[in-house]
N, C-alpha and C positions, 0 to 999 in steps of 0.2 A: 643829330642827336646821338646817334650810336658812336660816331667818331669822338664826340665830347666825352661820353660814358667811357669809351676805351682808354683815352688819354688821362681822364682823371683816375681810372682804375690803375693804370700803369704808374702814375706818379705815386700813388698810395702804396702800391707794391714795393717800388723802389725805396720810398721813404722808410717803410717798415723793415726793409733789408738793411739799410743803412744803420737804423737804430739797434737792430739786433747785432750788427757788427761792432758797434760802439760798445754795447753791453758786454759783448764776448771779450772785447779788449780790455774793458774795465775789470772783469772778473778773473782774467788769466794772470798768472805771475808777470811781473814786469820783466819785459825783455829788454836787456841792456846789452851794449857793446861788451861781450864777454872779456876780451882782453883789457879793455879800459876799466871795467869793473874789477877784474883780478888785480890790475896794478893798483887801484885805489885800496883794496882789501889789504895788499902786501904792504903798502905805505903805512896804513893804519897799524898793522901788526908790528911792523918794525919800530914804529914810534912808541906804542904801548909796552912792547916787550923788549925794548932797546938793550937793557942790561943783559937779559937772559940769552938773547940770540947772539950776543957778542962774546959770550963765554966759549972758550975753546972746546970744551966737551959738549956743547949744545946739540942735541940731536932731535929732530922733528919727524914724527910719524908722517909719511906721505898721505895718509887717509885722513882727511878733515873730520873733525868730531861732528857727529850728527846731534843736533839739539833734541831729537826724538829720544835718544838715549837717556836724557835728563828726566824723562818721565818716570823712571824707577825711583828718583829721588824726590819726586812731586815738585821739581823746580819749575816746570811749565805751569803747574797749577798755582805756585806762588806768584809767579810772573802775571799769569793771566788775571789773578785776583787783585793786582796792583793798579787800581782805577785812579789812584792819586797821581800816578806817574804817567800812565800811558792813555791815549785817547780811545775812544769806543773803535774807531777805525784801525788804529794800530794794534788792539787786542784782537780784532777780527783777522787781520793781516798775519799775526803771529800764530793765532789759534789754527788758522787754515794752511800754515806753512806755505804762504805765497812767496817767501823770499827765495833768492837764488840759492842754488846748491852747486856743489863741485865734487867730483868723484875722486881727484887726486891732485895733491900738491906736486910740482915739478921743479927741478932745479933750474930750469930756464926762467921760472917765475921768481924764485926766491934768491937766486944768485949763489952767494957764498954760503948759505945756511945749509949745514948737512942734513940729509933726509935718509931716513930708514924705511924700507918697505914694510907696510903693515902686514903683509903676507909673512915676512920674516919674524915680526914680533908674535904674531899668532902661532907660527910653527914652534917657536921656542917655548912659549908658555903653555901650549897644549900638552907638551912632553914634561911631565913632573920631574923626570930625572935631569932635565936641563935647568929650567926656570932661571932665577936671578944669578946663580953662581956662573952658569953658562953665559948669560948676558954680559955680566961684569967682565968675564975673562976675554970674550970674543967681540963684543960690541961697544960697550962703554958703560958708564956709571948711571945712566938712566936716559929717559926720553919724554918728549912732550908732545901733546896733541893741541890743536887749534881748531876751533870752528871757523867757518866762514862768516866774516863779520856781517851783521844785518844793519844796514843804515837806515835811520828814521828821520823824519822832519827835515828834509832837504840836506842830509849829511851832517846834521848837527848833533845828532845822537847815534850812538852805535852800540849794539848788544853783541858781546863776544864771550865765548867760552874758551877757557884754556886750563890745562892740567899738567902735572908733572908726576912721572913715576920713576921711583929710584930704588925700589925694594918692596918686600912683602908688606911690611909696616913703615913705608917711607913713601910719601908722595902728598899731594893736594891739588885741589882745583877749585874753580868757581865761575859762575856766569855773572859777568859784569856789565852794567850799562855805563857807557862813558858819554861825557858831554864835551863838545868843542868849545873852547874858550881861547879866542884870539889865536887860531891855527894850531892850538895845542889840545890834545885829548887828555881829559882829566877823569878820574874815577867818580861816578855819580851815585851808584848804588850797586850793591852785589847781592846775589841769590845763591843759596845752596852751597855755601862754602864748606869744604870737606878737607879733612887732613887725616893722614893715616900714619 
């Protein structure tokens, strides 16, 4: 009888550990093959930003845009209130920031796209004696920032932020939801469009 009690207790203990492990896996951000995921992101970006990235003067900040920065414009609030487009699970996923992150774009990922260090950008624009005149003379006509795309619904929808900076009163950006239609990404909806 004691052996039966011990075996039963052991089985219950192992089962509860397995359930806790499954719950932990469900609640943590999706762990993906990082190089495969980055490749998918770059393919998406090159398709939706095809015209811009082919321009000879195109310059991309090596720091991916953080969607948390959009809270200043209440973009995330607009997005999280869009219950007509997103499922409850998707809104929880977006609200809890469970999507993948990336600290830096690199030339081995983007290939021919010219990158500029975010440290360089910050150094130039911290010094008011430099600002845009220095940037134009020494760097280029402007720069862009891209977020890491957030894929939803088995990669059939994608949320992506991009902006362009070209002067004190020159630039624009937006958070866009894309929908895949016959292997082509089309704009479905946009949030927080801004222009300067």
